[in-house]
C-alpha positions in Angstrom: -128.1 -142.7 -39.0 -131.1 -140.5 -38.0 -130.3 -137.0 -36.9 -132.4 -134.1 -35.6 -131.8 -130.9 -37.5 -132.5 -127.5 -36.1 -132.7 -124.4 -38.3 -129.5 -122.5 -37.5 -126.9 -120.6 -39.5 -123.3 -121.3 -40.3 -123.0 -117.8 -41.8 -124.9 -114.7 -40.9 -127.4 -114.9 -43.7 -127.7 -118.5 -44.9 -127.1 -122.0 -43.6 -123.8 -123.2 -45.1 -120.7 -125.2 -44.5 -122.5 -128.4 -43.4 -121.4 -131.9 -44.2 -123.3 -133.6 -47.1 -125.4 -136.4 -45.7 -128.7 -136.1 -47.6 -129.6 -139.8 -47.0 -130.4 -139.1 -43.4 -134.1 -139.0 -42.6 -135.5 -136.2 -40.6 -136.5 -136.8 -37.0 -139.3 -134.8 -35.5 -137.4 -133.3 -32.6 -137.7 -129.8 -31.2 -135.3 -127.3 -32.9 -134.0 -124.0 -31.8 -136.5 -121.2 -32.0 -136.9 -119.2 -35.1 -138.1 -115.7 -34.4 -139.0 -112.9 -36.8 -141.6 -110.6 -38.1 -143.8 -110.2 -41.2 -144.1 -106.7 -42.7 -145.8 -105.2 -45.7 -143.5 -102.3 -46.5 -143.0 -100.6 -43.1 -146.3 -101.9 -41.7 -146.5 -105.1 -39.6 -148.8 -107.8 -40.9 -150.9 -109.4 -38.1 -152.5 -112.7 -38.6 -150.3 -113.9 -41.4 -149.9 -117.7 -41.7 -146.1 -118.4 -41.4 -145.0 -121.7 -43.0 -141.6 -123.4 -42.8 -140.9 -125.2 -46.0 -138.1 -127.2 -47.7 -137.5 -127.5 -51.4 -138.3 -130.9 -52.7 -135.8 -133.2 -54.5 -138.5 -135.4 -55.9 -138.4 -133.8 -59.4 -138.9 -130.3 -60.9 -142.4 -129.0 -60.3 -143.2 -131.1 -57.2 -144.5 -129.6 -54.0 -142.3 -128.2 -51.3 -142.1 -130.1 -48.0 -143.7 -128.7 -44.8 -141.4 -129.0 -41.9 -143.6 -128.1 -39.0 -145.7 -130.6 -37.2 -148.6 -130.5 -34.7 -147.9 -128.6 -31.5 -151.0 -127.8 -29.4 -151.3 -124.1 -28.8 -148.5 -123.3 -31.2 -149.0 -124.6 -34.7 -152.2 -124.9 -36.7 -153.1 -127.2 -39.6 -154.2 -125.6 -42.8 -157.4 -127.2 -44.1 -158.2 -124.5 -46.6 -158.0 -126.8 -49.6 -155.6 -124.3 -51.2 -151.9 -124.6 -52.1 -150.9 -124.8 -48.4 -153.5 -127.4 -47.5 -152.1 -129.9 -45.1 -149.3 -127.6 -44.0 -148.9 -126.5 -40.4 -148.3 -122.9 -39.6 -147.8 -120.4 -36.9 -149.6 -117.0 -36.9 -148.0 -113.6 -36.7 -149.2 -111.5 -33.8 -148.6 -108.0 -32.5 -146.1 -106.0 -34.6 -146.1 -108.9 -37.1 -144.0 -111.0 -34.7 -143.9 -114.8 -35.0 -142.0 -117.6 -33.2 -141.5 -121.2 -34.4 -140.6 -123.2 -31.3 -142.2 -126.5 -31.7 -141.5 -129.7 -33.5 -139.9 -129.2 -36.8 -137.1 -131.0 -38.5 -135.3 -130.9 -41.8 -133.0 -133.3 -43.7 -129.4 -132.1 -43.6 -128.5 -130.3 -46.9 -132.1 -129.6 -47.9 -132.9 -126.0 -48.7 -135.3 -124.2 -46.3 -137.4 -121.1 -46.6 -140.3 -119.2 -44.9 -143.6 -118.5 -46.7 -146.0 -116.1 -45.0 -149.5 -115.8 -46.5 -152.4 -113.5 -45.7 -153.0 -111.4 -42.6 -153.8 -107.7 -42.1 -151.2 -105.1 -43.0 -153.4 -102.3 -41.7 -155.8 -101.9 -44.6 -157.7 -105.0 -43.8 -157.2 -108.8 -44.3 -155.3 -109.4 -47.5 -155.4 -113.1 -48.7 -153.1 -112.2 -51.6 -150.2 -111.0 -49.4 -147.5 -113.6 -49.9 -144.0 -113.1 -48.7 -140.8 -115.2 -48.7 -137.5 -115.4 -46.9 -134.6 -117.8 -47.6 -133.1 -119.6 -44.6 -130.9 -121.8 -46.7 -129.1 -125.0 -46.1 -130.4 -127.3 -43.3 -127.3 -128.0 -41.1 -126.1 -131.4 -40.0 -126.4 -132.3 -36.3 -123.5 -130.9 -34.3 -123.2 -127.7 -36.3 -125.8 -125.8 -34.2 -125.2 -122.3 -32.9 -126.9 -121.2 -29.7 -129.5 -119.1 -31.5 -130.9 -118.2 -34.9 -130.9 -114.6 -36.2 -134.0 -112.6 -36.2 -135.8 -113.0 -39.6 -137.5 -110.1 -41.3 -140.0 -111.4 -43.9 -141.0 -108.5 -46.2 -141.1 -107.6 -49.8 -137.3 -107.2 -50.0 -136.6 -110.7 -48.6 -139.3 -111.9 -51.0 -137.5 -110.5 -54.1 -134.2 -112.0 -52.9 -135.8 -115.4 -52.4 -137.9 -115.4 -55.6 -134.9 -114.5 -57.8 -132.3 -116.7 -56.1 -134.4 -119.9 -56.5 -136.4 -118.9 -59.6 -134.8 -121.6 -61.7 -136.4 -124.3 -59.4 -139.7 -122.6 -58.6 -143.1 -123.0 -60.2 -144.8 -120.9 -57.5 -144.4 -120.2 -53.8 -145.2 -123.8 -52.7 -143.5 -125.6 -55.5 -139.8 -125.2 -55.2 -138.0 -128.4 -56.3 -135.2 -130.1 -58.2 -134.3 -133.6 -59.3 -132.5 -135.9 -57.0 -129.2 -135.8 -58.9 -126.0 -134.6 -57.2 -125.7 -131.8 -59.7 -129.2 -130.6 -59.1 -128.8 -130.6 -55.3 -125.6 -128.6 -55.7 -127.4 -126.2 -58.0 -130.3 -125.5 -55.7 -128.1 -125.2 -52.7 -126.0 -122.6 -54.5 -129.2 -120.8 -55.6 -130.5 -120.5 -52.1 -127.1 -119.2 -50.9 -127.3 -116.4 -53.5 -130.2 -114.7 -51.7 -127.6 -113.4 -49.2 -126.0 -111.3 -52.0 -129.2 -109.4 -52.4 -130.7 -108.7 -48.9 -130.0 -109.0 -45.2 -132.1 -111.6 -43.6 -132.0 -110.0 -40.2 -133.0 -106.5 -41.3 -135.0 -107.0 -44.5 -132.9 -104.4 -46.2 -131.4 -104.6 -49.8 -127.6 -104.7 -49.9 -125.3 -102.3 -51.8 -122.3 -104.6 -51.8 -122.1 -108.4 -51.6 -121.0 -110.0 -48.3 -117.7 -111.0 -49.8 -117.0 -107.4 -50.6 -116.1 -107.8 -54.3 -119.5 -107.2 -55.8 -122.0 -104.4 -56.3 -125.5 -105.5 -55.5 -128.5 -104.1 -57.4 -130.1 -102.3 -54.4 -132.1 -99.8 -56.4 -133.8 -102.5 -58.6 -134.5 -104.7 -55.6 -136.2 -101.8 -53.8 -138.2 -101.0 -57.0 -139.4 -104.6 -57.2 -140.2 -104.6 -53.5 -142.2 -101.4 -54.0 -144.2 -103.1 -56.8 -145.1 -106.0 -54.4 -145.9 -103.6 -51.6 -148.5 -101.8 -53.7 -150.6 -105.0 -53.4 -149.5 -106.3 -50.0 -150.4 -103.0 -48.3 -154.0 -103.1 -49.5 -157.2 -105.1 -48.9 -156.1 -107.4 -51.8 -159.1 -106.4 -53.9 -158.7 -107.4 -57.5 -160.8 -105.2 -59.8 -160.2 -103.8 -63.2 -159.4 -103.1 -65.9 -161.3 -99.9 -65.4 -159.8 -98.1 -62.3 -157.6 -101.2 -61.6 -156.4 -102.0 -58.1 -152.7 -102.5 -57.5 -153.3 -106.3 -57.0 -155.2 -106.4 -60.3 -152.3 -104.7 -62.2 -149.7 -106.9 -60.5 -151.4 -110.2 -61.0 -152.4 -109.5 -64.6 -148.9 -108.3 -65.4 -146.9 -111.1 -63.6 -148.4 -114.2 -65.2 -147.0 -117.7 -65.4 -145.7 -117.1 -69.0 -145.2 -113.3 -69.0 -148.1 -112.9 -71.4 -151.8 -112.1 -71.2 -152.8 -115.7 -71.7 -150.8 -117.0 -68.8 -152.1 -118.1 -65.4 -152.4 -115.2 -63.0 -150.9 -115.6 -59.5 -153.0 -115.4 -56.5 -150.4 -114.0 -54.1 -147.5 -111.6 -54.3 -144.8 -114.2 -53.7 -145.8 -116.2 -56.8 -146.0 -112.9 -58.7 -142.4 -112.2 -57.7 -141.3 -115.6 -59.0 -143.1 -115.0 -62.3 -141.4 -111.6 -62.7 -138.0 -113.3 -62.1 -138.9 -115.8 -64.9 -139.9 -113.1 -67.4 -138.0 -110.0 -66.3 -138.6 -108.2 -69.6 -142.4 -108.6 -69.7 -144.9 -105.8 -68.8 -142.1 -103.6 -67.4 -144.0 -100.3 -67.9 -147.2 -101.6 -66.2 -145.3 -103.0 -63.2 -143.2 -99.8 -62.9 -146.3 -97.8 -62.7 -147.1 -99.3 -59.4 -144.2 -97.4 -57.8 -145.2 -94.1 -56.4 -143.7 -91.3 -54.3 -145.3 -92.9 -51.2 -143.8 -96.4 -51.9 -142.1 -97.7 -48.7 -138.7 -98.6 -50.0 -136.0 -96.7 -51.7 -134.1 -95.5 -53.5 -136.0 -96.8 -56.5 -134.4 -97.0 -60.0 -133.9 -93.4 -61.0 -134.2 -93.9 -64.7 -136.7 -95.6 -67.0 -136.6 -99.3 -66.3 -135.5 -101.5 -69.2 -136.0 -104.9 -67.5 -136.2 -106.4 -64.1 -133.1 -108.6 -64.1 -131.0 -108.5 -61.0 -127.3 -108.3 -61.8 -124.4 -108.5 -59.4 -121.3 -106.7 -60.8 -118.3 -108.8 -59.6 -114.6 -108.2 -59.5 -111.6 -109.5 -57.6 -109.6 -112.8 -57.9 -107.3 -111.2 -60.4 -110.0 -110.4 -63.0 -108.7 -108.5 -66.0 -110.3 -108.4 -69.5 -112.2 -111.6 -69.3 -112.3 -113.5 -72.6 -114.1 -116.8 -71.8 -116.0 -118.3 -68.9 -116.4 -121.9 -67.9 -118.6 -123.3 -65.1 -117.6 -126.4 -63.1 -119.7 -128.9 -61.4 -119.6 -127.0 -58.1 -121.1 -123.9 -59.7 -117.8 -122.0 -59.6 -116.9 -119.8 -62.6 -113.5 -120.0 -64.2 -112.5 -117.0 -66.2 -109.6 -116.6 -68.7 -108.1 -113.2 -68.2 -106.8 -112.0 -71.6 -105.6 -108.8 -70.0 -103.5 -110.3 -67.3 -102.4 -113.7 -68.5 -104.1 -115.4 -65.6 -107.2 -117.3 -64.6 -109.8 -116.1 -62.1 -112.0 -118.5 -60.1 -115.2 -117.1 -58.5 -117.3 -119.3 -56.2 -121.0 -119.9 -57.0 -121.8 -116.9 -54.8 -119.4 -114.7 -56.7 -116.8 -114.6 -53.9 -113.2 -114.8 -55.1 -111.5 -118.1 -54.8 -108.3 -117.2 -56.6 -105.9 -114.6 -55.2 -105.8 -111.0 -56.2 -103.4 -111.9 -59.0 -105.4 -114.9 -60.2 -103.9 -118.3 -61.0 -100.7 -117.9 -62.9 -97.7 -120.0 -64.0 -97.1 -122.7 -66.5 -96.1 -120.1 -69.1 -99.4 -118.3 -69.3 -99.3 -115.6 -71.9 -102.4 -114.0 -73.4 -104.9 -116.7 -72.3 -108.2 -116.9 -74.1 -110.3 -120.1 -74.3 -111.1 -122.1 -71.2 -113.0 -125.4 -70.5 -113.6 -127.7 -67.6 -112.9 -131.4 -67.9 -114.7 -134.4 -66.4 -112.6 -134.1 -63.2 -113.3 -130.4 -62.7 -109.8 -129.3 -63.9 -109.5 -126.2 -66.1 -107.8 -126.2 -69.4 -106.7 -122.9 -70.9 -105.6 -122.0 -74.4 -102.4 -120.0 -74.2 -102.4 -117.7 -77.2 -98.7 -116.9 -77.5 -97.5 -114.7 -80.4 -95.6 -117.7 -81.9 -96.6 -121.4 -81.3 -98.6 -121.5 -78.1 -99.6 -124.1 -75.5 -102.4 -125.4 -73.4 -102.3 -125.3 -69.7 -104.1 -127.5 -67.2 -105.1 -126.2 -63.7 -106.1 -128.2 -60.7 -109.7 -128.1 -59.6 -108.5 -128.0 -56.0 -106.3 -125.0 -55.9 -105.7 -123.7 -59.4 -102.1 -125.0 -59.4 -100.5 -125.9 -62.7 -100.7 -129.6 -63.6 -99.1 -129.3 -67.1 -95.6 -128.2 -66.3 -94.5 -125.7 -68.8 -97.6 -126.3 -70.8 -98.7 -128.9 -73.5 -97.4 -128.0 -76.9 -98.1 -131.1 -79.0 -100.7 -131.9 -81.6 -99.8 -129.1 -83.9 -100.8 -126.2 -81.6 -100.3 -122.8 -83.4 -101.7 -119.7 -81.7 -104.5 -121.7 -79.9 -107.7 -119.7 -79.3 -110.9 -121.6 -78.3 -111.1 -124.8 -76.4 -113.7 -127.6 -75.8 -113.6 -131.0 -74.1 -115.4 -134.1 -75.2 -117.0 -136.9 -73.2 -113.8 -138.9 -73.2 -111.8 -136.1 -71.8 -110.0 -135.2 -75.0 -109.2 -131.5 -75.4 -110.1 -129.8 -78.8 -108.4 -126.5 -79.6 -108.7 -124.1 -82.5 -105.5 -122.8 -84.0 -106.1 -119.3 -85.3 -102.8 -119.0 -87.1 -102.8 -122.4 -88.9 -106.4 -123.0 -90.1 -106.4 -126.2 -88.1 -107.8 -127.9 -85.0 -105.6 -129.7 -82.4 -106.8 -132.7 -80.4 -105.0 -133.5 -77.2 -105.6 -136.6 -75.0 -106.6 -136.2 -71.4 -102.9 -136.5 -70.6 -102.0 -133.6 -72.8 -100.4 -135.6 -75.7 -101.3 -134.9 -79.3 -103.9 -137.3 -80.6 -103.3 -139.4 -83.8 -103.3 -137.4 -87.0 -103.6 -134.1 -85.1 -103.7 -131.3 -86.2 -106.8 -131.6 -88.4 -106.9 -129.4 -91.5 -109.9 -130.8 -93.3 -113.5 -129.6 -93.8 -112.7 -126.1 -94.9 -111.2 -124.8 -91.7 -110.3 -121.1 -92.1 -109.5 -118.8 -89.2 -111.3 -121.1 -86.7 -112.9 -118.9 -84.1 -115.1 -121.0 -81.8 -115.5 -124.7 -81.1 -118.1 -126.9 -79.4 -118.7 -130.7 -79.0 -122.1 -132.3 -79.6 -123.6 -135.2 -77.8 -122.2 -137.6 -80.4 -118.7 -136.4 -79.8 -118.4 -134.5 -83.0 -116.6 -131.1 -83.1 -118.2 -128.1 -84.6 -116.0 -125.1 -85.5 -117.0 -121.6 -86.6 -114.7 -120.3 -89.4 -114.4 -116.5 -89.3 -112.3 -116.5 -92.5 -115.0 -118.0 -94.7 -118.2 -117.5 -92.7 -118.8 -121.2 -92.5 -119.0 -124.0 -89.9 -116.9 -127.1 -90.1 -118.0 -130.4 -88.5 -115.4 -133.0 -87.6 -115.9 -136.6 -86.4 -114.3 -137.6 -83.1 -111.4 -139.0 -85.2 -110.9 -135.7 -87.0 -112.4 -136.5 -90.4 -114.7 -134.0 -92.0 -118.4 -134.7 -92.6 -119.4 -135.0 -96.3 -121.1 -131.6 -96.7 -118.7 -129.7 -94.4 -118.1 -126.8 -94.3 -121.7 -125.6 -93.8 -123.0 -122.1 -94.7 -126.2 -120.4 -93.9 -126.2 -116.6 -93.6 -123.2 -116.6 -91.4 -121.4 -113.3 -91.0 -118.2 -113.1 -88.8 -119.3 -116.1 -86.6 -117.9 -115.3 -83.2 -119.2 -118.2 -81.0 -120.8 -121.6 -81.1 -123.0 -123.7 -78.8 -124.8 -127.0 -79.2 -128.3 -127.5 -77.9 -130.1 -130.7 -76.8 -131.1 -131.6 -80.3 -127.6 -131.4 -81.6 -128.3 -128.1 -83.4 -125.6 -125.5 -83.5 -126.2 -121.8 -82.6 -123.8 -119.2 -83.9 -123.8 -115.5 -83.1 -123.0 -113.4 -86.2 -120.9 -110.5 -84.9 -121.0 -108.9 -88.4 -124.6 -109.6 -89.1 -126.5 -108.5 -85.9 -128.1 -111.9 -85.7 -127.9 -115.5 -84.4 -127.9 -118.4 -86.9 -129.0 -121.9 -86.2 -127.8 -125.0 -88.1 -129.6 -128.3 -87.8 -127.5 -131.3 -86.7 -127.3 -132.1 -90.4 -125.6 -128.8 -91.1 -128.5 -127.2 -92.9 -130.0 -123.9 -91.8 -133.3 -124.2 -89.8 -136.4 -122.4 -90.9 -136.2 -118.7 -90.0 -132.5 -118.6 -89.4 -130.7 -116.3 -88.9 -132.7 -114.7 -86.1 -132.5 -111.0 -85.7 -133.9 -108.4 -83.4 -132.0 -105.9 -81.2 -128.7 -107.8 -81.4 -125.6 -105.6 -81.5 -122.4 -107.4 -82.3 -123.3 -110.7 -80.6 -120.3 -112.7 -79.5 -120.3 -115.4 -76.8 -123.3 -117.8 -76.7 -124.6 -120.4 -74.2 -127.7 -122.7 -73.9 -129.7 -123.0 -70.7 -131.6 -126.0 -69.4 -134.8 -125.1 -71.3 -132.8 -124.9 -74.5 -133.0 -121.2 -74.7 -130.1 -119.3 -76.2 -128.2 -116.5 -74.5 -125.8 -114.3 -76.4 -123.7 -111.3 -75.3 -124.1 -108.0 -77.2 -120.7 -106.5 -77.1 -121.8 -103.1 -78.5 -125.3 -103.2 -77.1 -124.3 -103.5 -73.5 -126.7 -106.3 -72.9 -127.4 -110.0 -73.3 -130.2 -111.4 -75.5 -132.3 -114.5 -74.7 -133.9 -116.4 -77.6 -136.4 -119.2 -77.4 -135.7 -122.6 -78.9 -137.5 -121.3 -82.0 -135.4 -118.2 -82.2 -138.0 -115.7 -80.8 -136.5 -112.8 -78.8 -137.5 -113.2 -75.1 -135.5 -110.3 -73.7 -137.3 -107.3 -74.9 -136.3 -104.4 -77.1 -132.8 -103.8 -75.7 -131.8 -107.1 -74.1 -131.3 -107.7 -70.4 -129.1 -105.5 -68.3 -129.3 -102.5 -70.8 -130.0 -99.9 -68.1 -128.6 -101.8 -65.1 -125.1 -100.4 -65.5 -123.6 -103.8 -64.6 -123.2 -105.0 -68.3 -120.6 -103.1 -70.3 -118.9 -104.4 -73.4 -119.9 -108.0 -72.8 -118.1 -110.6 -74.8 -118.8 -114.0 -73.2 -121.6 -115.7 -71.5 -122.2 -118.9 -69.5 -125.0 -120.6 -67.6 -124.6 -122.4 -64.3 -126.5 -125.2 -62.5 -128.5 -122.7 -60.5 -129.9 -120.8 -63.5 -127.6 -117.8 -63.1 -126.2 -116.1 -66.2 -122.5 -115.2 -66.0 -121.3 -112.4 -68.4 -117.8 -111.4 -69.0 -117.5 -107.6 -69.5 -114.5 -105.8 -71.0 -115.5 -102.7 -69.0 -117.0 -102.1 -65.5 -117.9 -99.6 -62.9 -115.5 -97.6 -60.8 -112.2 -99.3 -60.2 -113.2 -102.1 -62.6 -113.7 -99.8 -65.5 -110.3 -100.5 -66.9 -110.0 -104.2 -66.0 -113.5 -105.4 -66.8 -116.0 -107.2 -64.6 -118.3 -110.2 -64.4 -122.1 -109.7 -64.2 -124.1 -112.5 -62.7 -127.8 -112.2 -63.5 -129.5 -114.0 -60.6 -131.9 -116.7 -61.5 -132.5 -115.4 -65.0 -132.1 -118.7 -66.9 -133.0 -122.3 -66.4 -130.4 -124.4 -64.6 -128.2 -126.5 -66.9 -125.8 -129.4 -66.6 -122.3 -128.3 -65.9 -119.5 -128.5 -66.9 -120.2 -128.8 -70.6 -118.0 -131.9 -70.9 -120.4 -133.7 -68.6 -123.3 -132.7 -70.8 -121.4 -134.1 -73.8 -120.6 -137.3 -72.0 -124.1 -137.9 -70.8 -125.9 -136.4 -73.8 -127.5 -133.8 -71.5 -126.5 -130.6 -73.3 -129.2 -127.9 -72.8 -130.9 -130.0 -70.1 -131.6 -129.4 -66.5 -129.4 -131.2 -64.0 
């Protein structure tokens, strides 16, 4: 079937709710008019080239697709030889206004955005003025509304776009994913997240998320917008380092790798993407571009620690979150240790579960949580005596396990992980053992396992070969078990471990363990021996939960530091002196961390702001990480742990 697709909106800010039919080819048929304006700060930009682009699904790093075609008297072909060469565009006129009325089409369920380049903001023509705005999901035929909203393209919409799809963007004209179902879901969710940061129709940063359960980082968005505006509202001159212009400072500080030897951007949109990739780099230099005359506000009132954008989320029954698991749709499932319930938040952060969360099945003091290959959630039910494991439906959170599974030697179950065959592995904190349950909830043969030096098992993870790695808090060691429950010859492993509080496996099969008592993160090779340089230290403060993103970088929550730390695959600290979120106010007593398929970092906080202070909150750092395969059980099955979808 071939279907024409006009750019329209199923929700006020992004295109959503449209049937998946990505195999349909686009038809060059006139769509509904898209109208808007291009502004630099509060000044209209006249003569800006406005492009309508769609993210590519031909592989990460490939070029975005131009959606406009030739319309005499309306569109113009770019023959500049630059990044937009071969793309058609319309030109902004008086008051920065533009209208896209001619032939354009998009494939249903591709992700669409506007890129405006150049023009005169009043100070003269500025070829480096690049601005973005997310339109979102291309709708299927038959889901059209009568008109599209007015689109304001400015520095605020640029920050919202750059951060939301940062995990898929190389620069402003290379926004792309692979062609897998998981990748398409991840990039769709990423584009939708822009609506949590800014209003498309007004170009203003939000204070609360559209769903009403989240605090948006308005002050930081405006500060970043002011940084871009310092260059946009100029002639674009790039001179320095003596008496540097704003564009010189911006472009030299927002490089492709966050360092002085990186490639400098040539426009402000790409600079915004680079800042999103490296939010802890050159913070002082960038902050210095904000002045009392900057067009947006309020700016961040305190010294800026980093430029992450964190949503502080509540609702859905959230109460003292202990563990987070991400499913294949991008939804976050959170075990509420303080309420004996499970919260589900959609990929946008909106509550899916009710105000009391998912309950039933004998939930009592739930802790660990994991998602199986069918998207169902399994929860470790840490009762005072005995204990159980509860299975919840991926559809509605209903209990699928009756009164709970109790076989396999469960004894005060704590952490939980699922292997590539759907078996469920659970640490028993009261019995120095590990239980293995089948996908049907029955105890596996010879379960529970007590070999390999298990002692107060704290955390568990499964590697790509199906082996289970367990962090032992009682002896500061790690046990490795085969899939049948036998111990490896040299297990348990040691290696400068100190109160190991979490465990995650990367794409090489190496284990990363945060040392809550040692202010460090240890790495063990897949043979169990410590890697060179381990443990890695530097501004870690009681690190607890740990997760691996799609670049193999390691993220750990600093419970007493009020931040999260990002480490490279070699253990280098990437997140600056204090970690991300230190001054943002949205990270407080973080104990758990997870990465989704859009590159967002989900952090479970035991504290929060306002009403959430007593019950805790979830911080979602927008686009801070590289997208990763979810759920972890799929990564185990396909040997794609620590890989992009």
